[in-house]
VOVOSE-149321 format. One record per atom (N, C-alpha, C): residue in three letters; x, y, z. Coordinates in pm, 1 decimal. Layout:
N
+---------+----------+----------+----------+
| residuo |     east |    north |       up |
+---------+----------+----------+----------+
|     Ala |        X |        Y |        Z |
...
+---------+----------+----------+----------+
This chain:
87
+---------+----------+----------+----------+
| residuo |     east |    north |       up |
+---------+----------+----------+----------+
|     Met |   3322.5 |  -1222.6 |  -1521.0 |
|     Met |   3192.6 |  -1168.7 |  -1489.4 |
|     Met |   3107.6 |  -1170.0 |  -1616.9 |
|     Gly |   2996.0 |  -1242.3 |  -1610.8 |
|     Gly |   2908.4 |  -1251.2 |  -1726.9 |
|     Gly |   2784.1 |  -1165.7 |  -1708.4 |
|     Tyr |   2729.8 |  -1126.4 |  -1818.4 |
|     Tyr |   2607.4 |  -1046.4 |  -1816.0 |
|     Tyr |   2485.5 |  -1137.4 |  -1821.1 |
|     Gln |   2382.0 |  -1097.0 |  -1748.4 |
|     Gln |   2256.7 |  -1171.3 |  -1750.7 |
|     Gln |   2159.3 |  -1101.3 |  -1845.3 |
|     Pro |   2074.1 |  -1177.6 |  -1908.5 |
|     Pro |   1974.2 |  -1114.7 |  -1996.2 |
|     Pro |   1885.0 |  -1018.6 |  -1916.8 |
|     Ile |   1841.0 |   -914.5 |  -1982.4 |
|     Ile |   1761.2 |   -810.9 |  -1917.7 |
|     Ile |   1628.7 |   -864.1 |  -1864.6 |
|     Tyr |   1570.5 |   -963.8 |  -1930.2 |
|     Tyr |   1440.0 |  -1014.3 |  -1885.1 |
|     Tyr |   1448.7 |  -1074.2 |  -1746.1 |
|     Gln |   1565.3 |  -1128.5 |  -1707.8 |
|     Gln |   1578.4 |  -1181.8 |  -1572.4 |
|     Gln |   1571.7 |  -1069.6 |  -1468.6 |
|     Tyr |   1628.9 |   -956.9 |  -1503.9 |
|     Tyr |   1622.8 |   -841.7 |  -1414.0 |
|     Tyr |   1480.3 |   -786.0 |  -1407.1 |
|     Leu |   1412.6 |   -778.6 |  -1519.7 |
|     Leu |   1279.0 |   -719.1 |  -1524.5 |
|     Leu |   1172.1 |   -806.1 |  -1460.9 |
|     Thr |   1195.4 |   -936.8 |  -1447.9 |
|     Thr |   1095.5 |  -1023.1 |  -1384.3 |
|     Thr |   1072.9 |   -986.0 |  -1238.1 |
|     Lys |   1168.3 |   -919.6 |  -1175.6 |
|     Lys |   1150.3 |   -874.7 |  -1037.5 |
|     Lys |   1036.4 |   -773.5 |  -1026.6 |
|     Phe |   1011.1 |   -700.5 |  -1133.7 |
|     Phe |    912.3 |   -593.7 |  -1130.8 |
|     Phe |    779.7 |   -633.0 |  -1195.0 |
|     Ser |    761.6 |   -756.7 |  -1229.6 |
|     Ser |    640.9 |   -799.6 |  -1300.5 |
|     Ser |    515.3 |   -796.0 |  -1213.7 |
|     Asn |    530.1 |   -800.7 |  -1083.0 |
|     Asn |    412.4 |   -803.8 |   -996.0 |
|     Asn |    377.6 |   -667.3 |   -936.7 |
|     Leu |    437.8 |   -560.4 |   -985.9 |
|     Leu |    404.8 |   -427.4 |   -936.9 |
|     Leu |    266.9 |   -385.5 |   -986.6 |
|     Thr |    194.7 |   -316.4 |   -902.7 |
|     Thr |     62.8 |   -266.9 |   -941.6 |
|     Thr |     73.0 |   -116.4 |   -966.9 |
|     Pro |    -15.0 |    -62.6 |  -1049.0 |
|     Pro |     -9.9 |     81.3 |  -1075.1 |
|     Pro |    -48.5 |    160.2 |   -950.2 |
|     Pro |     -2.3 |    284.0 |   -939.1 |
|     Pro |    -39.2 |    365.4 |   -822.4 |
|     Pro |   -189.2 |    393.4 |   -819.3 |
|     Asp |   -239.8 |    421.0 |   -699.8 |
|     Asp |   -383.2 |    445.6 |   -682.4 |
|     Asp |   -434.2 |    558.3 |   -771.3 |
|     Glu |   -352.0 |    659.4 |   -792.0 |
|     Glu |   -394.8 |    774.1 |   -872.7 |
|     Glu |   -431.6 |    730.6 |  -1014.7 |
|     Ser |   -351.0 |    647.0 |  -1074.6 |
|     Ser |   -380.8 |    603.2 |  -1211.7 |
|     Ser |   -502.6 |    510.5 |  -1215.2 |
|     Val |   -520.3 |    428.1 |  -1113.4 |
|     Val |   -638.6 |    340.9 |  -1106.4 |
|     Val |   -763.9 |    426.6 |  -1090.7 |
|     Arg |   -756.1 |    529.8 |  -1007.4 |
|     Arg |   -871.1 |    619.2 |   -988.6 |
|     Arg |   -907.5 |    690.1 |  -1118.0 |
|     Arg |   -807.5 |    730.3 |  -1194.9 |
|     Arg |   -835.0 |    796.7 |  -1323.9 |
|     Arg |   -904.5 |    701.6 |  -1421.2 |
|     Val |   -858.4 |    576.7 |  -1424.9 |
|     Val |   -919.9 |    478.8 |  -1514.7 |
|     Val |  -1063.9 |    451.0 |  -1472.3 |
|     Val |  -1088.8 |    439.4 |  -1341.9 |
|     Val |  -1225.4 |    417.3 |  -1292.3 |
|     Val |  -1314.2 |    536.3 |  -1328.7 |
|     Arg |  -1263.7 |    656.9 |  -1309.7 |
|     Arg |  -1341.1 |    776.8 |  -1345.1 |
|     Arg |  -1374.6 |    778.2 |  -1493.7 |
|     Asn |  -1275.5 |    746.2 |  -1577.7 |
|     Asn |  -1298.2 |    744.5 |  -1722.0 |
|     Asn |  -1396.4 |    634.3 |  -1762.2 |
|     Ala |  -1389.7 |    519.9 |  -1694.3 |
|     Ala |  -1480.6 |    409.7 |  -1724.5 |
|     Ala |  -1624.7 |    447.2 |  -1690.4 |
|     Ile |  -1644.4 |    509.5 |  -1576.1 |
|     Ile |  -1779.1 |    550.1 |  -1536.1 |
|     Ile |  -1833.6 |    653.8 |  -1633.8 |
|     Ala |  -1748.9 |    746.3 |  -1675.3 |
|     Ala |  -1792.7 |    848.4 |  -1770.4 |
|     Ala |  -1826.2 |    786.2 |  -1905.7 |
|     Ala |  -1746.7 |    689.2 |  -1949.5 |
|     Ala |  -1769.2 |    627.5 |  -2080.8 |
|     Ala |  -1893.0 |    538.6 |  -2081.1 |
|     Val |  -1914.3 |    463.0 |  -1974.8 |
|     Val |  -2024.1 |    366.3 |  -1971.1 |
|     Val |  -2155.6 |    431.6 |  -1928.4 |
|     Cys |  -2150.2 |    512.7 |  -1821.7 |
|     Cys |  -2273.3 |    568.9 |  -1764.6 |
|     Cys |  -2298.1 |    713.8 |  -1803.9 |
|     Gly |  -2194.3 |    783.8 |  -1842.4 |
|     Gly |  -2209.8 |    925.5 |  -1872.3 |
|     Gly |  -2214.3 |   1012.8 |  -1747.8 |
|     Ile |  -2164.6 |    960.7 |  -1636.3 |
|     Ile |  -2163.8 |   1034.3 |  -1509.7 |
|     Ile |  -2022.1 |   1085.1 |  -1484.7 |
|     Ala |  -2009.5 |   1213.7 |  -1456.4 |
|     Ala |  -1879.0 |   1273.8 |  -1426.2 |
|     Ala |  -1854.5 |   1265.3 |  -1276.1 |
|     Val |  -1768.9 |   1174.1 |  -1235.5 |
|     Val |  -1735.1 |   1156.2 |  -1094.4 |
|     Val |  -1600.5 |   1223.5 |  -1069.8 |
|     Pro |  -1591.1 |   1314.8 |   -973.2 |
|     Pro |  -1461.7 |   1376.6 |   -944.1 |
|     Pro |  -1363.4 |   1272.0 |   -891.6 |
|     Ile |  -1238.0 |   1289.2 |   -926.1 |
|     Ile |  -1137.0 |   1191.1 |   -886.0 |
|     Ile |  -1123.3 |   1185.5 |   -733.8 |
|     Glu |  -1155.6 |   1294.6 |   -665.5 |
|     Glu |  -1147.6 |   1297.5 |   -518.7 |
|     Glu |  -1256.6 |   1210.6 |   -454.5 |
|     Ala |  -1360.8 |   1178.1 |   -529.7 |
|     Ala |  -1471.1 |   1097.5 |   -476.5 |
|     Ala |  -1445.5 |    948.1 |   -491.6 |
|     Ile |  -1327.9 |    910.5 |   -541.7 |
|     Ile |  -1294.4 |    769.1 |   -562.4 |
|     Ile |  -1176.3 |    734.2 |   -473.4 |
|     Arg |  -1192.7 |    628.8 |   -394.4 |
|     Arg |  -1083.8 |    576.0 |   -311.7 |
|     Arg |  -1063.7 |    430.4 |   -349.0 |
|     Ile |   -939.6 |    385.6 |   -350.8 |
|     Ile |   -907.7 |    245.5 |   -378.1 |
|     Ile |   -863.9 |    182.4 |   -246.6 |
|     Val |   -940.3 |     85.1 |   -199.8 |
|     Val |   -910.4 |     16.4 |    -74.3 |
|     Val |   -903.0 |   -132.7 |   -102.1 |
|     Arg |   -785.0 |   -189.4 |    -93.8 |
|     Arg |   -760.5 |   -332.9 |   -115.8 |
|     Arg |   -824.3 |   -384.2 |   -244.3 |
|     Gly |   -804.9 |   -311.1 |   -352.8 |
|     Gly |   -853.8 |   -354.5 |   -482.5 |
|     Gly |  -1000.6 |   -326.8 |   -509.5 |
|     Val |  -1063.9 |   -249.8 |   -421.0 |
|     Val |  -1205.4 |   -215.1 |   -437.9 |
|     Val |  -1216.1 |    -63.6 |   -449.6 |
|     Ala |  -1284.9 |    -16.4 |   -552.9 |
|     Ala |  -1307.3 |    126.9 |   -570.3 |
|     Ala |  -1427.8 |    167.0 |   -486.0 |
|     Arg |  -1406.7 |    253.9 |   -391.6 |
|     Arg |  -1513.5 |    306.7 |   -305.8 |
|     Arg |  -1551.2 |    444.3 |   -358.6 |
|     Leu |  -1678.2 |    462.4 |   -389.0 |
|     Leu |  -1724.9 |    586.7 |   -448.2 |
|     Leu |  -1806.8 |    667.9 |   -349.2 |
|     Ser |  -1782.4 |    797.7 |   -344.3 |
|     Ser |  -1861.4 |    890.0 |   -263.7 |
|     Ser |  -1945.1 |    973.2 |   -360.6 |
|     Val |  -2060.1 |    918.2 |   -397.5 |
|     Val |  -2148.6 |    983.9 |   -493.8 |
|     Val |  -2291.1 |    982.2 |   -439.2 |
|     Ser |  -2379.7 |   1053.0 |   -506.8 |
|     Ser |  -2519.5 |   1057.9 |   -463.4 |
|     Ser |  -2585.7 |    920.7 |   -483.5 |
|     Pro |  -2693.9 |    893.4 |   -412.1 |
|     Pro |  -2762.4 |    764.4 |   -426.1 |
|     Pro |  -2811.0 |    735.9 |   -568.7 |
|     Ile |  -2855.0 |    837.4 |   -638.9 |
|     Ile |  -2902.5 |    816.4 |   -776.6 |
|     Ile |  -2786.1 |    774.5 |   -866.3 |
|     Glu |  -2672.9 |    843.3 |   -851.5 |
|     Glu |  -2554.3 |    806.9 |   -930.1 |
|     Glu |  -2505.1 |    667.7 |   -892.7 |
|     Arg |  -2508.9 |    636.1 |   -763.7 |
|     Arg |  -2464.9 |    503.2 |   -717.8 |
|     Arg |  -2551.5 |    393.3 |   -779.2 |
|     Ser |  -2681.6 |    416.5 |   -787.9 |
|     Ser |  -2772.1 |    317.7 |   -848.5 |
|     Ser |  -2737.1 |    295.8 |   -995.0 |
|     Glu |  -2715.4 |    403.5 |  -1065.6 |
|     Glu |  -2681.1 |    395.1 |  -1207.9 |
|     Glu |  -2549.1 |    320.9 |  -1227.8 |
|     Ile |  -2451.3 |    350.6 |  -1142.4 |
|     Ile |  -2320.5 |    284.2 |  -1150.9 |
|     Ile |  -2333.1 |    136.3 |  -1116.1 |
|     Thr |  -2414.5 |    104.4 |  -1015.4 |
|     Thr |  -2434.4 |    -35.2 |   -976.5 |
|     Thr |  -2498.3 |   -116.0 |  -1089.3 |
|     Leu |  -2593.8 |    -55.3 |  -1159.3 |
|     Leu |  -2657.5 |   -125.2 |  -1271.0 |
|     Leu |  -2558.9 |   -154.4 |  -1383.8 |
|     Ala |  -2461.0 |    -68.8 |  -1401.4 |
|     Ala |  -2364.1 |    -84.9 |  -1510.4 |
|     Ala |  -2229.5 |   -136.1 |  -1460.7 |
|     Lys |  -2227.1 |   -193.0 |  -1340.1 |
|     Lys |  -2100.6 |   -233.8 |  -1279.6 |
|     Lys |  -2024.5 |   -334.9 |  -1364.6 |
|     Arg |  -2092.0 |   -431.4 |  -1422.1 |
|     Arg |  -2024.9 |   -533.7 |  -1503.2 |
|     Arg |  -1951.2 |   -469.7 |  -1621.9 |
|     Glu |  -2019.2 |   -378.2 |  -1692.1 |
|     Glu |  -1957.0 |   -312.9 |  -1807.7 |
|     Glu |  -1841.4 |   -223.0 |  -1765.6 |
|     Ile |  -1856.8 |   -155.8 |  -1651.6 |
|     Ile |  -1750.1 |    -69.1 |  -1601.6 |
|     Ile |  -1626.8 |   -151.5 |  -1568.4 |
|     Leu |  -1646.5 |   -263.9 |  -1498.5 |
|     Leu |  -1532.7 |   -348.8 |  -1462.8 |
|     Leu |  -1464.9 |   -407.0 |  -1586.2 |
|     Gln |  -1539.9 |   -443.0 |  -1687.3 |
|     Gln |  -1479.8 |   -491.9 |  -1811.9 |
|     Gln |  -1396.1 |   -382.9 |  -1876.4 |
|     Trp |  -1447.9 |   -261.4 |  -1878.8 |
|     Trp |  -1377.0 |   -147.6 |  -1936.6 |
|     Trp |  -1245.8 |   -125.8 |  -1862.6 |
|     Val |  -1250.8 |   -132.0 |  -1728.1 |
|     Val |  -1131.3 |   -110.0 |  -1646.1 |
|     Val |  -1030.7 |   -222.7 |  -1667.3 |
|     Arg |  -1076.4 |   -346.1 |  -1671.7 |
|     Arg |   -985.0 |   -460.5 |  -1686.3 |
|     Arg |   -914.4 |   -462.1 |  -1821.2 |
|     Gln |   -974.3 |   -401.2 |  -1921.4 |
|     Gln |   -907.3 |   -392.0 |  -2051.5 |
|     Gln |   -790.2 |   -295.1 |  -2046.5 |
|     Arg |   -793.1 |   -202.5 |  -1953.3 |
|     Arg |   -692.0 |    -98.1 |  -1948.8 |
|     Arg |   -591.8 |   -110.4 |  -1834.7 |
|     Leu |   -618.8 |   -196.7 |  -1737.3 |
|     Leu |   -529.2 |   -215.0 |  -1623.9 |
|     Leu |   -482.3 |   -359.4 |  -1615.4 |
|     Pro |   -366.9 |   -382.6 |  -1554.5 |
|     Pro |   -321.9 |   -520.8 |  -1535.2 |
|     Pro |   -414.8 |   -597.6 |  -1441.7 |
|     Asp |   -406.0 |   -727.9 |  -1449.2 |
|     Asp |   -491.7 |   -813.1 |  -1367.3 |
|     Asp |   -471.2 |   -785.4 |  -1218.8 |
|     Gly |   -581.3 |   -786.6 |  -1147.1 |
|     Gly |   -575.9 |   -773.5 |  -1002.2 |
|     Gly |   -570.3 |   -631.1 |   -949.6 |
|     Ser |   -564.9 |   -531.6 |  -1036.8 |
|     Ser |   -558.7 |   -394.5 |   -989.1 |
|     Ser |   -690.1 |   -350.0 |   -926.4 |
|     Leu |   -800.8 |   -395.1 |   -984.8 |
|     Leu |   -932.4 |   -358.3 |   -933.3 |
|     Leu |  -1024.3 |   -480.4 |   -939.5 |
|     Arg |  -1081.1 |   -515.7 |   -824.1 |
|     Arg |  -1167.4 |   -632.7 |   -817.2 |
|     Arg |  -1314.9 |   -599.0 |   -819.0 |
|     Asp |  -1350.1 |   -482.9 |   -761.4 |
|     Asp |  -1492.6 |   -451.7 |   -747.9 |
|     Asp |  -1512.0 |   -301.2 |   -734.2 |
|     Ile |  -1637.3 |   -260.3 |   -744.5 |
|     Ile |  -1675.2 |   -121.0 |   -723.1 |
|     Ile |  -1784.5 |   -121.5 |   -617.6 |
|     Ala |  -1764.7 |    -40.8 |   -514.5 |
|     Ala |  -1864.6 |    -34.5 |   -406.3 |
|     Ala |  -1905.1 |    108.7 |   -380.0 |
+---------+----------+----------+----------+
């Protein structure tokens, strides 16, 4: 019986995505850092890689204007494919 290198075992887990809770926290932190808007974590839902926000229309406009910067901020901190868009 021979041992296999650990990397072969770990490759099974390479495509796991982070839980929604951690993605929601990163989105909240990104919005706060880029726009200065404090969005409660309960107002963020992740649906098929899209962050859905339940915020006021004024806040939504501000977030939409800064969407590119927010997504860049999030992509620097999360693995690829965790979040595709903000709606």
